[in-house]
N, CA, C and O atoms as a printed pandas DataFrame, in Angstrom:
     atom_number atom_name residue_name chain_id  residue_number  x_coord  y_coord  z_coord
0              1         N          MET        A               1  -68.149 -220.278 -111.304
1              2        CA          MET        A               1  -66.981 -220.109 -110.475
2              3         C          MET        A               1  -65.821 -220.888 -111.107
3              4         O          MET        A               1  -65.985 -222.067 -111.423
4              5         N          PRO        A               2  -64.650 -220.258 -111.299
5              6        CA          PRO        A               2  -63.532 -220.944 -111.957
6              7         C          PRO        A               2  -62.943 -222.037 -111.053
7              8         O          PRO        A               2  -62.841 -221.886 -109.836
8              9         N          GLN        A               3  -62.564 -223.131 -111.698
9             10        CA          GLN        A               3  -61.943 -224.246 -110.993
10            11         C          GLN        A               3  -60.461 -223.945 -110.731
11            12         O          GLN        A               3  -59.790 -223.374 -111.590
12            13         N          PRO        A               4  -59.952 -224.319 -109.568
13            14        CA          PRO        A               4  -58.536 -224.090 -109.296
14            15         C          PRO        A               4  -57.680 -224.971 -110.199
15            16         O          PRO        A               4  -58.055 -226.100 -110.516
16            17         N          ASN        A               5  -56.550 -224.457 -110.603
17            18        CA          ASN        A               5  -55.616 -225.190 -111.436
18            19         C          ASN        A               5  -54.842 -226.151 -110.543
19            20         O          ASN        A               5  -53.898 -225.749 -109.862
20            21         N          MET        A               6  -55.244 -227.433 -110.546
21            22        CA          MET        A               6  -54.654 -228.422 -109.647
22            23         C          MET        A               6  -53.172 -228.632 -109.919
23            24         O          MET        A               6  -52.391 -228.818 -108.986
24            25         N          GLN        A               7  -52.783 -228.605 -111.175
25            26        CA          GLN        A               7  -51.372 -228.812 -111.505
26            27         C          GLN        A               7  -50.523 -227.672 -110.934
27            28         O          GLN        A               7  -49.437 -227.903 -110.402
28            29         N          GLN        A               8  -51.016 -226.467 -111.048
29            30        CA          GLN        A               8  -50.297 -225.324 -110.503
30            31         C          GLN        A               8  -50.239 -225.402 -108.972
31            32         O          GLN        A               8  -49.210 -225.095 -108.369
32            33         N          MET        A               9  -51.340 -225.809 -108.354
33            34        CA          MET        A               9  -51.356 -225.942 -106.899
34            35         C          MET        A               9  -50.363 -227.010 -106.436
35            36         O          MET        A               9  -49.659 -226.819 -105.444
36            37         N          LEU        A              10  -50.309 -228.130 -107.156
37            38        CA          LEU        A              10  -49.375 -229.190 -106.792
38            39         C          LEU        A              10  -47.928 -228.722 -106.921
39            40         O          LEU        A              10  -47.086 -229.077 -106.097
40            41         N          LYS        A              11  -47.636 -227.933 -107.942
41            42        CA          LYS        A              11  -46.291 -227.388 -108.102
42            43         C          LYS        A              11  -45.941 -226.460 -106.946
43            44         O          LYS        A              11  -44.814 -226.470 -106.451
44            45         N          GLN        A              12  -46.910 -225.663 -106.521
45            46        CA          GLN        A              12  -46.668 -224.754 -105.404
46            47         C          GLN        A              12  -46.415 -225.523 -104.113
47            48         O          GLN        A              12  -45.539 -225.159 -103.328
48            49         N          VAL        A              13  -47.184 -226.587 -103.896
49            50        CA          VAL        A              13  -47.000 -227.405 -102.701
50            51         C          VAL        A              13  -45.634 -228.092 -102.744
51            52         O          VAL        A              13  -44.945 -228.167 -101.727
52            53         N          GLN        A              14  -45.245 -228.590 -103.909
53            54        CA          GLN        A              14  -43.943 -229.249 -104.047
54            55         C          GLN        A              14  -42.814 -228.255 -103.769
55            56         O          GLN        A              14  -41.846 -228.596 -103.089
56            57         N          LYS        A              15  -42.928 -227.046 -104.281
57            58        CA          LYS        A              15  -41.906 -226.031 -104.034
58            59         C          LYS        A              15  -41.833 -225.696 -102.541
59            60         O          LYS        A              15  -40.747 -225.542 -101.982
60            61         N          MET        A              16  -43.003 -225.585 -101.905
61            62        CA          MET        A              16  -43.019 -225.290 -100.484
62            63         C          MET        A              16  -42.362 -226.423  -99.698
63            64         O          MET        A              16  -41.644 -226.161  -98.733
64            65         N          GLN        A              17  -42.593 -227.664 -100.089
65            66        CA          GLN        A              17  -41.965 -228.797  -99.418
66            67         C          GLN        A              17  -40.447 -228.743  -99.575
67            68         O          GLN        A              17  -39.708 -229.004  -98.625
68            69         N          GLU        A              18  -39.995 -228.407 -100.762
69            70        CA          GLU        A              18  -38.555 -228.293 -101.004
70            71         C          GLU        A              18  -37.960 -227.154 -100.176
71            72         O          GLU        A              18  -36.888 -227.300  -99.587
72            73         N          ASP        A              19  -38.661 -226.023 -100.135
73            74        CA          ASP        A              19  -38.188 -224.885  -99.348
74            75         C          ASP        A              19  -38.142 -225.233  -97.857
75            76         O          ASP        A              19  -37.212 -224.839  -97.154
76            77         N          MET        A              20  -39.146 -225.970  -97.380
77            78        CA          MET        A              20  -39.172 -226.359  -95.972
78            79         C          MET        A              20  -38.030 -227.320  -95.658
79            80         O          MET        A              20  -37.393 -227.200  -94.612
80            81         N          ALA        A              21  -37.764 -228.269  -96.547
81            82        CA          ALA        A              21  -36.664 -229.215  -96.333
82            83         C          ALA        A              21  -35.334 -228.470  -96.294
83            84         O          ALA        A              21  -34.474 -228.777  -95.468
84            85         N          ARG        A              22  -35.164 -227.505  -97.171
85            86        CA          ARG        A              22  -33.941 -226.703  -97.197
86            87         C          ARG        A              22  -33.814 -225.899  -95.907
87            88         O          ARG        A              22  -32.730 -225.808  -95.330
88            89         N          ALA        A              23  -34.910 -225.324  -95.464
89            90        CA          ALA        A              23  -34.895 -224.540  -94.226
90            91         C          ALA        A              23  -34.547 -225.434  -93.032
91            92         O          ALA        A              23  -33.800 -225.011  -92.150
92            93         N          GLN        A              24  -35.072 -226.652  -92.991
93            94        CA          GLN        A              24  -34.752 -227.581  -91.901
94            95         C          GLN        A              24  -33.268 -227.944  -91.912
95            96         O          GLN        A              24  -32.642 -228.036  -90.856
96            97         N          GLU        A              25  -32.706 -228.151  -93.107
97            98        CA          GLU        A              25  -31.278 -228.445  -93.215
98            99         C          GLU        A              25  -30.448 -227.273  -92.701
99           100         O          GLU        A              25  -29.461 -227.467  -91.993
100          101         N          GLU        A              26  -30.854 -226.060  -93.061
101          102        CA          GLU        A              26  -30.143 -224.868  -92.599
102          103         C          GLU        A              26  -30.258 -224.718  -91.087
103          104         O          GLU        A              26  -29.289 -224.351  -90.422
104          105         N          LEU        A              27  -31.439 -225.002  -90.543
105          106        CA          LEU        A              27  -31.641 -224.890  -89.094
106          107         C          LEU        A              27  -30.801 -225.901  -88.321
107          108         O          LEU        A              27  -30.384 -225.633  -87.194
108          109         N          ALA        A              28  -30.553 -227.059  -88.923
109          110        CA          ALA        A              28  -29.776 -228.085  -88.236
110          111         C          ALA        A              28  -28.342 -227.608  -87.962
111          112         O          ALA        A              28  -27.706 -228.069  -87.014
112          113         N          VAL        A              29  -27.838 -226.694  -88.784
113          114        CA          VAL        A              29  -26.460 -226.217  -88.605
114          115         C          VAL        A              29  -26.389 -224.782  -88.096
115          116         O          VAL        A              29  -25.331 -224.338  -87.650
116          117         N          ALA        A              30  -27.492 -224.056  -88.156
117          118        CA          ALA        A              30  -27.503 -222.680  -87.650
118          119         C          ALA        A              30  -27.397 -222.720  -86.134
119          120         O          ALA        A              30  -27.982 -223.586  -85.483
120          121         N          GLU        A              31  -26.651 -221.780  -85.580
121          122        CA          GLU        A              31  -26.482 -221.748  -84.129
122          123         C          GLU        A              31  -26.834 -220.370  -83.581
123          124         O          GLU        A              31  -26.596 -219.345  -84.219
124          125         N          VAL        A              32  -27.404 -220.378  -82.387
125          126        CA          VAL        A              32  -27.647 -219.146  -81.642
126          127         C          VAL        A              32  -26.954 -219.295  -80.298
127          128         O          VAL        A              32  -26.768 -220.405  -79.799
128          129         N          HIS        A              33  -26.577 -218.168  -79.722
129          130        CA          HIS        A              33  -25.869 -218.162  -78.448
130          131         C          HIS        A              33  -26.614 -217.243  -77.490
131          132         O          HIS        A              33  -27.186 -216.230  -77.892
132          133         N          ALA        A              34  -26.596 -217.614  -76.229
133          134        CA          ALA        A              34  -27.167 -216.761  -75.189
134          135         C          ALA        A              34  -26.285 -216.904  -73.959
135          136         O          ALA        A              34  -25.676 -217.946  -73.718
136          137         N          SER        A              35  -26.237 -215.818  -73.189
137          138        CA          SER        A              35  -25.406 -215.865  -71.989
138          139         C          SER        A              35  -26.158 -215.272  -70.809
139          140         O          SER        A              35  -27.171 -214.590  -70.967
140          141         N          SER        A              36  -25.640 -215.547  -69.642
141          142        CA          SER        A              36  -26.197 -214.986  -68.415
142          143         C          SER        A              36  -25.031 -214.682  -67.479
143          144         O          SER        A              36  -23.898 -215.112  -67.699
144          145         N          GLY        A              37  -25.345 -213.934  -66.437
145          146        CA          GLY        A              37  -24.315 -213.589  -65.468
146          147         C          GLY        A              37  -23.206 -212.756  -66.065
147          148         O          GLY        A              37  -22.036 -212.929  -65.723
148          149         N          GLY        A              38  -23.572 -211.851  -66.959
149          150        CA          GLY        A              38  -22.555 -211.002  -67.579
150          151         C          GLY        A              38  -21.586 -211.784  -68.445
151          152         O          GLY        A              38  -20.428 -211.392  -68.590
152          153         N          GLY        A              39  -22.045 -212.884  -69.021
153          154        CA          GLY        A              39  -21.202 -213.696  -69.901
154          155         C          GLY        A              39  -20.485 -214.827  -69.183
155          156         O          GLY        A              39  -19.661 -215.516  -69.785
156          157         N          MET        A              40  -20.783 -215.026  -67.915
157          158        CA          MET        A              40  -20.121 -216.107  -67.180
158          159         C          MET        A              40  -20.592 -217.483  -67.633
159          160         O          MET        A              40  -19.850 -218.460  -67.532
160          161         N          VAL        A              41  -21.824 -217.562  -68.132
161          162        CA          VAL        A              41  -22.354 -218.812  -68.685
162          163         C          VAL        A              41  -22.880 -218.506  -70.082
163          164         O          VAL        A              41  -23.663 -217.575  -70.273
164          165         N          THR        A              42  -22.436 -219.306  -71.064
165          166        CA          THR        A              42  -22.886 -219.141  -72.438
166          167         C          THR        A              42  -23.370 -220.490  -72.954
167          168         O          THR        A              42  -22.712 -221.514  -72.770
168          169         N          VAL        A              43  -24.532 -220.473  -73.604
169          170        CA          VAL        A              43  -25.120 -221.690  -74.151
170          171         C          VAL        A              43  -25.302 -221.502  -75.652
171          172         O          VAL        A              43  -25.740 -220.449  -76.114
172          173         N          THR        A              44  -24.953 -222.553  -76.409
173          174        CA          THR        A              44  -25.132 -222.566  -77.857
174          175         C          THR        A              44  -26.160 -223.632  -78.205
175          176         O          THR        A              44  -26.066 -224.778  -77.765
176          177         N          VAL        A              45  -27.153 -223.227  -79.010
177          178        CA          VAL        A              45  -28.243 -224.119  -79.419
178          179         C          VAL        A              45  -28.394 -224.007  -80.932
179          180         O          VAL        A              45  -28.243 -222.921  -81.491
180          181         N          THR        A              46  -28.691 -225.129  -81.600
181          182        CA          THR        A              46  -28.948 -225.086  -83.037
182          183         C          THR        A              46  -30.380 -224.641  -83.293
183          184         O          THR        A              46  -31.214 -224.626  -82.388
184          185         N          GLY        A              47  -30.646 -224.284  -84.528
185          186        CA          GLY        A              47  -31.997 -223.928  -84.926
186          187         C          GLY        A              47  -32.949 -225.106  -84.851
187          188         O          GLY        A              47  -34.166 -224.927  -84.897
188          189         N          ALA        A              48  -32.398 -226.322  -84.735
189          190        CA          ALA        A              48  -33.214 -227.524  -84.573
190          191         C          ALA        A              48  -33.404 -227.856  -83.093
191          192         O          ALA        A              48  -33.844 -228.953  -82.748
192          193         N          LEU        A              49  -33.071 -226.902  -82.222
193          194        CA          LEU        A              49  -33.273 -227.003  -80.782
194          195         C          LEU        A              49  -32.404 -228.072  -80.109
195          196         O          LEU        A              49  -32.843 -228.742  -79.174
196          197         N          VAL        A              50  -31.180 -228.220  -80.589
197          198        CA          VAL        A              50  -30.219 -229.121  -79.976
198          199         C          VAL        A              50  -29.193 -228.264  -79.234
199          200         O          VAL        A              50  -28.569 -227.384  -79.827
200          201         N          VAL        A              51  -29.022 -228.523  -77.943
201          202        CA          VAL        A              51  -28.013 -227.802  -77.171
202          203         C          VAL        A              51  -26.652 -228.361  -77.573
203          204         O          VAL        A              51  -26.376 -229.547  -77.391
204          205         N          LYS        A              52  -25.805 -227.489  -78.124
205          206        CA          LYS        A              52  -24.504 -227.914  -78.627
206          207         C          LYS        A              52  -23.377 -227.701  -77.625
207          208         O          LYS        A              52  -22.423 -228.477  -77.578
208          209         N          GLU        A              53  -23.495 -226.639  -76.821
209          210        CA          GLU        A              53  -22.388 -226.317  -75.935
210          211         C          GLU        A              53  -22.868 -225.488  -74.754
211          212         O          GLU        A              53  -23.752 -224.641  -74.879
212          213         N          VAL        A              54  -22.265 -225.753  -73.615
213          214        CA          VAL        A              54  -22.467 -224.937  -72.423
214          215         C          VAL        A              54  -21.074 -224.565  -71.934
215          216         O          VAL        A              54  -20.275 -225.435  -71.589
216          217         N          ARG        A              55  -20.787 -223.258  -71.908
217          218        CA          ARG        A              55  -19.487 -222.778  -71.423
218          219         C          ARG        A              55  -19.695 -222.070  -70.090
219          220         O          ARG        A              55  -20.581 -221.228  -69.942
220          221         N          ILE        A              56  -18.864 -222.430  -69.137
221          222        CA          ILE        A              56  -18.947 -221.836  -67.808
222          223         C          ILE        A              56  -17.579 -221.269  -67.456
223          224         O          ILE        A              56  -16.582 -221.991  -67.434
224          225         N          GLU        A              57  -17.542 -219.992  -67.188
225          226        CA          GLU        A              57  -16.300 -219.359  -66.756
226          227         C          GLU        A              57  -15.980 -219.844  -65.339
227          228         O          GLU        A              57  -16.885 -219.999  -64.519
228          229         N          PRO        A              58  -14.715 -220.082  -65.051
229          230        CA          PRO        A              58  -14.342 -220.541  -63.706
230          231         C          PRO        A              58  -14.855 -219.625  -62.589
231          232         O          PRO        A              58  -15.164 -220.097  -61.495
232          233         N          ALA        A              59  -14.946 -218.334  -62.858
233          234        CA          ALA        A              59  -15.418 -217.398  -61.832
234          235         C          ALA        A              59  -16.873 -217.648  -61.448
235          236         O          ALA        A              59  -17.315 -217.209  -60.386
236          237         N          ALA        A              60  -17.628 -218.354  -62.304
237          238        CA          ALA        A              60  -19.036 -218.634  -62.015
238          239         C          ALA        A              60  -19.204 -219.807  -61.065
239          240         O          ALA        A              60  -20.303 -220.047  -60.564
240          241         N          ILE        A              61  -18.138 -220.534  -60.814
241          242        CA          ILE        A              61  -18.220 -221.734  -59.989
242          243         C          ILE        A              61  -17.873 -221.375  -58.544
243          244         O          ILE        A              61  -16.707 -221.211  -58.186
244          245         N          ASP        A              62  -18.904 -221.260  -57.742
245          246        CA          ASP        A              62  -18.748 -220.955  -56.319
246          247         C          ASP        A              62  -19.256 -222.165  -55.539
247          248         O          ASP        A              62  -20.464 -222.394  -55.479
248          249         N          PRO        A              63  -18.348 -222.946  -54.939
249          250        CA          PRO        A              63  -18.790 -224.139  -54.227
250          251         C          PRO        A              63  -19.753 -223.839  -53.082
251          252         O          PRO        A              63  -20.490 -224.721  -52.642
252          253         N          ASP        A              64  -19.749 -222.604  -52.603
253          254        CA          ASP        A              64  -20.660 -222.246  -51.517
254          255         C          ASP        A              64  -22.039 -221.827  -52.017
255          256         O          ASP        A              64  -22.958 -221.635  -51.220
256          257         N          ASP        A              65  -22.186 -221.683  -53.338
257          258        CA          ASP        A              65  -23.468 -221.235  -53.894
258          259         C          ASP        A              65  -23.760 -221.959  -55.213
259          260         O          ASP        A              65  -23.809 -221.318  -56.263
260          261         N          PRO        A              66  -23.954 -223.280  -55.177
261          262        CA          PRO        A              66  -24.215 -224.017  -56.415
262          263         C          PRO        A              66  -25.527 -223.614  -57.082
263          264         O          PRO        A              66  -25.682 -223.780  -58.292
264          265         N          GLU        A              67  -26.467 -223.086  -56.307
265          266        CA          GLU        A              67  -27.753 -222.668  -56.880
266          267         C          GLU        A              67  -27.578 -221.514  -57.858
267          268         O          GLU        A              67  -28.304 -221.418  -58.848
268          269         N          LEU        A              68  -26.614 -220.636  -57.581
269          270        CA          LEU        A              68  -26.361 -219.517  -58.495
270          271         C          LEU        A              68  -25.934 -220.033  -59.852
271          272         O          LEU        A              68  -26.442 -219.574  -60.875
272          273         N          LEU        A              69  -25.005 -220.983  -59.881
273          274        CA          LEU        A              69  -24.556 -221.542  -61.153
274          275         C          LEU        A              69  -25.713 -222.229  -61.871
275          276         O          LEU        A              69  -25.874 -222.090  -63.084
276          277         N          SER        A              70  -26.504 -222.962  -61.122
277          278        CA          SER        A              70  -27.672 -223.619  -61.706
278          279         C          SER        A              70  -28.612 -222.599  -62.342
279          280         O          SER        A              70  -29.093 -222.804  -63.456
280          281         N          ASP        A              71  -28.870 -221.507  -61.638
281          282        CA          ASP        A              71  -29.744 -220.449  -62.166
282          283         C          ASP        A              71  -29.160 -219.820  -63.428
283          284         O          ASP        A              71  -29.893 -219.533  -64.374
284          285         N          LEU        A              72  -27.842 -219.602  -63.447
285          286        CA          LEU        A              72  -27.198 -219.005  -64.620
286          287         C          LEU        A              72  -27.293 -219.925  -65.829
287          288         O          LEU        A              72  -27.568 -219.471  -66.939
288          289         N          VAL        A              73  -27.065 -221.226  -65.613
289          290        CA          VAL        A              73  -27.164 -222.195  -66.717
290          291         C          VAL        A              73  -28.600 -222.260  -67.227
291          292         O          VAL        A              73  -28.836 -222.272  -68.435
292          293         N          LEU        A              74  -29.543 -222.303  -66.319
293          294        CA          LEU        A              74  -30.945 -222.361  -66.699
294          295         C          LEU        A              74  -31.359 -221.122  -67.494
295          296         O          LEU        A              74  -32.028 -221.237  -68.521
296          297         N          ALA        A              75  -30.969 -219.956  -67.028
297          298        CA          ALA        A              75  -31.335 -218.714  -67.721
298          299         C          ALA        A              75  -30.731 -218.660  -69.119
299          300         O          ALA        A              75  -31.421 -218.307  -70.075
300          301         N          ALA        A              76  -29.460 -219.003  -69.249
301          302        CA          ALA        A              76  -28.813 -218.966  -70.563
302          303         C          ALA        A              76  -29.428 -220.001  -71.501
303          304         O          ALA        A              76  -29.631 -219.722  -72.683
304          305         N          THR        A              77  -29.724 -221.190  -70.985
305          306        CA          THR        A              77  -30.316 -222.235  -71.817
306          307         C          THR        A              77  -31.702 -221.832  -72.304
307          308         O          THR        A              77  -32.012 -221.990  -73.485
308          309         N          ASN        A              78  -32.525 -221.322  -71.422
309          310        CA          ASN        A              78  -33.869 -220.898  -71.829
310          311         C          ASN        A              78  -33.823 -219.776  -72.856
311          312         O          ASN        A              78  -34.607 -219.774  -73.805
312          313         N          GLU        A              79  -32.921 -218.832  -72.680
313          314        CA          GLU        A              79  -32.803 -217.731  -73.648
314          315         C          GLU        A              79  -32.308 -218.245  -74.996
315          316         O          GLU        A              79  -32.789 -217.803  -76.040
316          317         N          ALA        A              80  -31.352 -219.175  -74.983
317          318        CA          ALA        A              80  -30.855 -219.733  -76.245
318          319         C          ALA        A              80  -31.957 -220.520  -76.960
319          320         O          ALA        A              80  -32.093 -220.429  -78.180
320          321         N          LEU        A              81  -32.731 -221.278  -76.213
321          322        CA          LEU        A              81  -33.839 -222.024  -76.824
322          323         C          LEU        A              81  -34.890 -221.080  -77.398
323          324         O          LEU        A              81  -35.426 -221.331  -78.478
324          325         N          ARG        A              82  -35.189 -219.995  -76.681
325          326        CA          ARG        A              82  -36.147 -219.014  -77.188
326          327         C          ARG        A              82  -35.643 -218.403  -78.497
327          328         O          ARG        A              82  -36.406 -218.243  -79.450
328          329         N          ALA        A              83  -34.356 -218.066  -78.535
329          330        CA          ALA        A              83  -33.776 -217.486  -79.747
330          331         C          ALA        A              83  -33.780 -218.490  -80.895
331          332         O          ALA        A              83  -34.018 -218.116  -82.044
332          333         N          ALA        A              84  -33.519 -219.761  -80.595
333          334        CA          ALA        A              84  -33.534 -220.794  -81.635
334          335         C          ALA        A              84  -34.946 -220.997  -82.176
335          336         O          ALA        A              84  -35.127 -221.183  -83.379
336          337         N          GLN        A              85  -35.946 -220.963  -81.300
337          338        CA          GLN        A              85  -37.328 -221.094  -81.758
338          339         C          GLN        A              85  -37.725 -219.909  -82.640
339          340         O          GLN        A              85  -38.423 -220.073  -83.641
340          341         N          GLN        A              86  -37.275 -218.730  -82.260
341          342        CA          GLN        A              86  -37.569 -217.550  -83.066
342          343         C          GLN        A              86  -36.915 -217.681  -84.443
343          344         O          GLN        A              86  -37.543 -217.386  -85.460
344          345         N          LEU        A              87  -35.659 -218.120  -84.475
345          346        CA          LEU        A              87  -34.963 -218.324  -85.743
346          347         C          LEU        A              87  -35.702 -219.349  -86.596
347          348         O          LEU        A              87  -35.898 -219.141  -87.793
348          349         N          ALA        A              88  -36.112 -220.462  -85.976
349          350        CA          ALA        A              88  -36.832 -221.501  -86.713
350          351         C          ALA        A              88  -38.145 -220.961  -87.266
351          352         O          ALA        A              88  -38.499 -221.244  -88.411
352          353         N          GLY        A              89  -38.860 -220.194  -86.473
353          354        CA          GLY        A              89  -40.116 -219.616  -86.934
354          355         C          GLY        A              89  -39.920 -218.697  -88.125
355          356         O          GLY        A              89  -40.712 -218.705  -89.067
356          357         N          GLU        A              90  -38.853 -217.899  -88.073
357          358        CA          GLU        A              90  -38.567 -216.989  -89.190
358          359         C          GLU        A              90  -38.210 -217.762  -90.455
359          360         O          GLU        A              90  -38.724 -217.478  -91.537
360          361         N          ARG        A              91  -37.320 -218.747  -90.304
361          362        CA          ARG        A              91  -36.881 -219.525  -91.473
362          363         C          ARG        A              91  -38.019 -220.335  -92.073
363          364         O          ARG        A              91  -38.180 -220.374  -93.293
364          365         N          MET        A              92  -38.811 -220.983  -91.223
365          366        CA          MET        A              92  -39.907 -221.790  -91.735
366          367         C          MET        A              92  -41.012 -220.892  -92.288
367          368         O          MET        A              92  -41.696 -221.261  -93.243
368          369         N          GLY        A              93  -41.184 -219.723  -91.693
369          370        CA          GLY        A              93  -42.173 -218.775  -92.209
370          371         C          GLY        A              93  -41.835 -218.338  -93.616
371          372         O          GLY        A              93  -42.715 -218.198  -94.466
372          373         N          ARG        A              94  -40.536 -218.120  -93.860
373          374        CA          ARG        A              94  -40.115 -217.758  -95.220
374          375         C          ARG        A              94  -40.359 -218.910  -96.177
375          376         O          ARG        A              94  -40.776 -218.699  -97.316
376          377         N          ALA        A              95  -40.096 -220.146  -95.711
377          378        CA          ALA        A              95  -40.252 -221.318  -96.578
378          379         C          ALA        A              95  -41.705 -221.568  -96.945
379          380         O          ALA        A              95  -41.998 -222.089  -98.021
380          381         N          THR        A              96  -42.614 -221.198  -96.050
381          382        CA          THR        A              96  -44.030 -221.464  -96.309
382          383         C          THR        A              96  -44.766 -220.232  -96.819
383          384         O          THR        A              96  -45.984 -220.256  -96.992
384          385         N          GLY        A              97  -44.038 -219.179  -97.052
385          386        CA          GLY        A              97  -44.675 -217.959  -97.533
386          387         C          GLY        A              97  -45.599 -217.356  -96.506
387          388         O          GLY        A              97  -46.565 -216.679  -96.861
388          389         N          GLY        A              98  -45.317 -217.594  -95.216
389          390        CA          GLY        A              98  -46.133 -217.032  -94.146
390          391         C          GLY        A              98  -47.359 -217.848  -93.806
391          392         O          GLY        A              98  -48.137 -217.448  -92.940
392          393         N          LEU        A              99  -47.557 -218.988  -94.464
393          394        CA          LEU        A              99  -48.694 -219.865  -94.176
394          395         C          LEU        A              99  -48.560 -220.400  -92.762
395          396         O          LEU        A              99  -47.494 -220.889  -92.388
396          397         N          ASP        A             100  -49.608 -220.320  -91.977
397          398        CA          ASP        A             100  -49.590 -220.791  -90.589
398          399         C          ASP        A             100  -49.809 -222.293  -90.579
399          400         O          ASP        A             100  -50.944 -222.765  -90.641
400          401         N          LEU        A             101  -48.695 -223.054  -90.499
401          402        CA          LEU        A             101  -48.802 -224.511  -90.505
402          403         C          LEU        A             101  -49.329 -225.037  -89.186
403          404         O          LEU        A             101  -49.785 -226.179  -89.119
404          405         N          GLY        A             102  -49.278 -224.233  -88.137
405          406        CA          GLY        A             102  -49.823 -224.655  -86.850
406          407         C          GLY        A             102  -51.323 -224.841  -86.920
407          408         O          GLY        A             102  -51.893 -225.582  -86.119
408          409         N          ALA        A             103  -51.967 -224.184  -87.857
409          410        CA          ALA        A             103  -53.414 -224.310  -88.016
410          411         C          ALA        A             103  -53.808 -225.606  -88.723
411          412         O          ALA        A             103  -54.989 -225.947  -88.795
412          413         N          LEU        A             104  -52.808 -226.329  -89.246
413          414        CA          LEU        A             104  -53.097 -227.554  -89.968
414          415         C          LEU        A             104  -53.024 -228.757  -89.036
415          416         O          LEU        A             104  -52.127 -229.589  -89.171
416          417         N          GLY        A             105  -53.929 -228.857  -88.121
417          418        CA          GLY        A             105  -54.001 -230.014  -87.252
418          419         C          GLY        A             105  -52.889 -230.101  -86.229
419          420         O          GLY        A             105  -52.355 -231.185  -85.995
420          421         N          GLY        A             106  -52.526 -228.984  -85.611
421          422        CA          GLY        A             106  -51.539 -229.044  -84.543
422          423         C          GLY        A             106  -50.102 -228.924  -84.992
423          424         O          GLY        A             106  -49.195 -229.212  -84.211
424          425         N          GLY        A             107  -49.866 -228.517  -86.202
425          426        CA          GLY        A             107  -48.489 -228.321  -86.652
426          427         C          GLY        A             107  -47.915 -229.579  -87.264
427          428         O          GLY        A             107  -48.576 -230.611  -87.379
428          429         N          LEU        A             108  -46.660 -229.453  -87.653
429          430        CA          LEU        A             108  -45.993 -230.559  -88.329
430          431         C          LEU        A             108  -44.812 -231.084  -87.537
431          432         O          LEU        A             108  -43.969 -231.790  -88.090
432          433         N          GLY        A             109  -44.730 -230.756  -86.253
433          434        CA          GLY        A             109  -43.633 -231.242  -85.452
434          435         C          GLY        A             109  -42.310 -230.574  -85.765
435          436         O          GLY        A             109  -41.247 -231.137  -85.503
436          437         N          LEU        A             110  -42.369 -229.386  -86.320
437          438        CA          LEU        A             110  -41.156 -228.663  -86.682
438          439         C          LEU        A             110  -40.780 -227.694  -85.579
439          440         O          LEU        A             110  -41.652 -227.148  -84.903
440          441         N          PRO        A             111  -39.460 -227.474  -85.390
441          442        CA          PRO        A             111  -39.068 -226.496  -84.376
442          443         C          PRO        A             111  -39.697 -225.145  -84.665
443          444         O          PRO        A             111  -39.731 -224.694  -85.810
444          445         N          GLY        A             112  -40.180 -224.522  -83.644
445          446        CA          GLY        A             112  -40.765 -223.200  -83.802
446          447         C          GLY        A             112  -42.183 -223.198  -84.329
447          448         O          GLY        A             112  -42.783 -222.132  -84.474
448          449         N          MET        A             113  -42.730 -224.355  -84.617
449          450        CA          MET        A             113  -44.081 -224.435  -85.169
450          451         C          MET        A             113  -45.031 -224.895  -84.104
451          452         O          MET        A             113  -46.227 -225.030  -84.360
């Protein structure tokens, strides 16, 4: 049985580490947006899962129904986070060549992993 070329494997691992670091840097500045209530509430989240902005149209603010505004903010935030996780999964998947890092002892603490 042929022995694996350790030097070649180490080069591949090093390249994957570099690609992952680059992908993490890109995710830190990449932004996704989600809205609810027909655009009355918009949330912006980075690919690193940081909420950057919450915009609320004045028409969404009803002092007689604060629960509605709360629901709109919650819905937009959850959708933006879901989209950011999907983006992170795609970017990190490309960096790892599709290798499932979640199978390596619970993941590496990366967004979307």
